[in-house]
MIMINU-777953 format. One record per residue (C-alpha): x, y, z; residue in three letters. Coordinates in nm, 4 decimals, always signed. Each point is the difference from the previous one (the first is absolute). Layout:
N
<<X; Y; Z>; ALA>
...
//
This chain:
112
<<-0.0020; +2.9085; +17.7921>; MET>
<<-0.0164; -0.2890; -0.2004>; TYR>
<<+0.0120; -0.2553; +0.2690>; ASP>
<<-0.3539; -0.0801; +0.0026>; HIS>
<<-0.0164; -0.0955; -0.3602>; TYR>
<<+0.3179; -0.2089; +0.0495>; TYR>
<<-0.1576; -0.1593; +0.3191>; ARG>
<<-0.3363; -0.0668; -0.2009>; GLU>
<<+0.1889; -0.1677; -0.2943>; ALA>
<<+0.1765; -0.1945; +0.2338>; VAL>
<<-0.3026; -0.1424; +0.1870>; ASP>
<<-0.1952; -0.0288; -0.3465>; LEU>
<<+0.3081; -0.2493; -0.1109>; LEU>
<<-0.0092; -0.1770; +0.3131>; LYS>
<<-0.3511; -0.0857; -0.0403>; HIS>
<<+0.0264; -0.1078; -0.3544>; LEU>
<<+0.2667; -0.2178; +0.0731>; ILE>
<<-0.2721; -0.1787; +0.2174>; THR>
<<-0.2457; -0.0513; -0.2994>; LEU>
<<+0.1497; -0.2961; -0.2220>; PRO>
<<-0.0673; +0.1213; -0.3725>; ALA>
<<+0.1829; -0.2658; -0.2424>; PRO>
<<-0.0730; +0.1059; -0.3543>; SER>
<<-0.3821; -0.0336; -0.1235>; ARG>
<<-0.0910; -0.0377; +0.3933>; SER>
<<+0.0586; +0.3517; +0.1347>; GLU>
<<-0.3737; +0.0706; +0.0826>; ASN>
<<+0.0871; +0.0308; +0.3772>; ALA>
<<+0.2676; +0.2875; -0.0695>; ARG>
<<-0.2165; +0.1872; -0.2508>; ALA>
<<-0.3006; -0.0153; +0.2417>; ASP>
<<+0.2013; +0.1558; +0.2547>; TYR>
<<+0.1610; +0.2490; -0.2101>; LEU>
<<-0.3217; +0.0991; -0.1359>; THR>
<<-0.1451; +0.0332; +0.3666>; GLN>
<<+0.3355; +0.2077; +0.0900>; TRP>
<<-0.0149; +0.2382; -0.2763>; LEU>
<<-0.3808; +0.0437; +0.0194>; THR>
<<+0.0663; +0.0920; +0.3368>; ALA>
<<+0.2520; +0.2829; -0.0952>; LYS>
<<-0.2796; +0.1389; -0.2259>; GLY>
<<+0.1017; -0.1251; -0.3275>; LEU>
<<-0.2260; -0.1434; -0.2402>; THR>
<<+0.1256; -0.3603; -0.0897>; VAL>
<<-0.0730; -0.1653; -0.3349>; ASN>
<<+0.0455; -0.3842; -0.0444>; ARG>
<<-0.0090; -0.2132; -0.2636>; GLU>
<<+0.0759; -0.3837; +0.1481>; LEU>
<<+0.2922; +0.0581; +0.2239>; ASN>
<<+0.1180; +0.3189; -0.1805>; ASN>
<<-0.0420; +0.3408; +0.2050>; LEU>
<<+0.0547; +0.3376; -0.1479>; TRP>
<<-0.0743; +0.3629; +0.1343>; CYS>
<<-0.0475; +0.3583; -0.1398>; VAL>
<<+0.1852; +0.2254; +0.2370>; ALA>
<<-0.2395; +0.2795; +0.1244>; PRO>
<<+0.1766; +0.2846; -0.1780>; GLY>
<<-0.0363; -0.1896; -0.3581>; TYR>
<<-0.0554; +0.2304; -0.2593>; ASP>
<<-0.0391; -0.1426; -0.3855>; VAL>
<<+0.1522; +0.2950; -0.1499>; ALA>
<<+0.3289; -0.0299; +0.2077>; ARG>
<<+0.3049; -0.2561; -0.0412>; PRO>
<<-0.0938; -0.3142; +0.1692>; THR>
<<+0.2412; -0.2202; +0.2094>; LEU>
<<-0.0787; -0.3747; +0.0345>; LEU>
<<+0.1418; -0.1535; +0.3142>; LEU>
<<-0.0184; -0.3797; -0.0465>; ASN>
<<+0.1238; -0.3055; +0.1723>; SER>
<<-0.1465; -0.3680; +0.0903>; HIS>
<<-0.1543; -0.1487; +0.3197>; ILE>
<<+0.0595; -0.3621; -0.0658>; ASP>
<<+0.2689; -0.2140; +0.1560>; THR>
<<+0.1922; -0.3317; -0.1061>; VAL>
<<-0.0935; -0.2709; +0.1941>; LYS>
<<+0.2532; -0.0701; +0.2933>; PRO>
<<+0.2309; -0.2987; -0.0350>; VAL>
<<+0.2369; -0.1834; +0.2370>; ASP>
<<+0.3095; +0.1977; +0.1334>; GLY>
<<-0.1582; +0.2829; +0.2060>; TRP>
<<+0.1475; +0.0506; +0.3019>; SER>
<<-0.2837; +0.1764; +0.1455>; ARG>
<<-0.4025; -0.0178; -0.0576>; ASP>
<<-0.0680; +0.1803; -0.3314>; PRO>
<<-0.3161; +0.1004; +0.0992>; PHE>
<<+0.0888; +0.1507; +0.3433>; THR>
<<+0.1618; +0.3422; -0.0385>; PRO>
<<+0.3402; +0.0283; +0.2158>; GLU>
<<+0.2165; +0.3125; +0.0237>; VAL>
<<+0.4023; -0.0847; +0.0438>; SER>
<<+0.2346; +0.2189; -0.0314>; ASP>
<<-0.1929; +0.2767; -0.1255>; GLY>
<<-0.1109; -0.2209; -0.3025>; ARG>
<<-0.3725; -0.1315; -0.0182>; LEU>
<<-0.0249; -0.3719; -0.0991>; TYR>
<<-0.2983; -0.1887; -0.1313>; GLY>
<<-0.1242; -0.1534; -0.3359>; LEU>
<<-0.0707; +0.2917; -0.2488>; GLY>
<<+0.1745; +0.2508; +0.1996>; SER>
<<+0.2521; +0.0808; -0.2981>; ASN>
<<-0.1836; -0.1099; -0.2892>; ASP>
<<-0.1779; +0.2065; +0.0089>; ALA>
<<-0.1870; +0.1121; +0.3077>; GLY>
<<+0.2386; +0.2450; +0.0954>; ALA>
<<-0.0245; +0.2018; -0.3519>; SER>
<<-0.3644; -0.0522; +0.0399>; LEU>
<<-0.0310; +0.1602; +0.3209>; CYS>
<<+0.2469; +0.2733; -0.0835>; SER>
<<-0.2453; +0.0809; -0.3298>; LEU>
<<-0.3070; -0.0063; +0.2358>; ILE>
<<+0.1578; +0.2831; +0.2014>; GLN>
<<+0.0685; +0.2107; -0.3002>; VAL>
//
């Protein structure tokens, strides 16, 4: 039942890994997420590289839950055994710069 959402989140994460997004230079990632979310029917608000959407069922009279993450990554440093911008699945794990901090949580939050 949820396989579609899982695959979609993993595919989104794989694409985000390919987009360099060091702090204060995450324009390409913000652009892509804006397009992706808009294609899903959401209205995306943007200030610089900060994005936010309001769920279709939002009601100001009801309690609100904020789901928050960041889209930037650290700069790659020496010591990577793989290309940090090429997503690679090995032994059930997805490797790539930003896949853990905070790409996976970002993609999971988007699916909610």
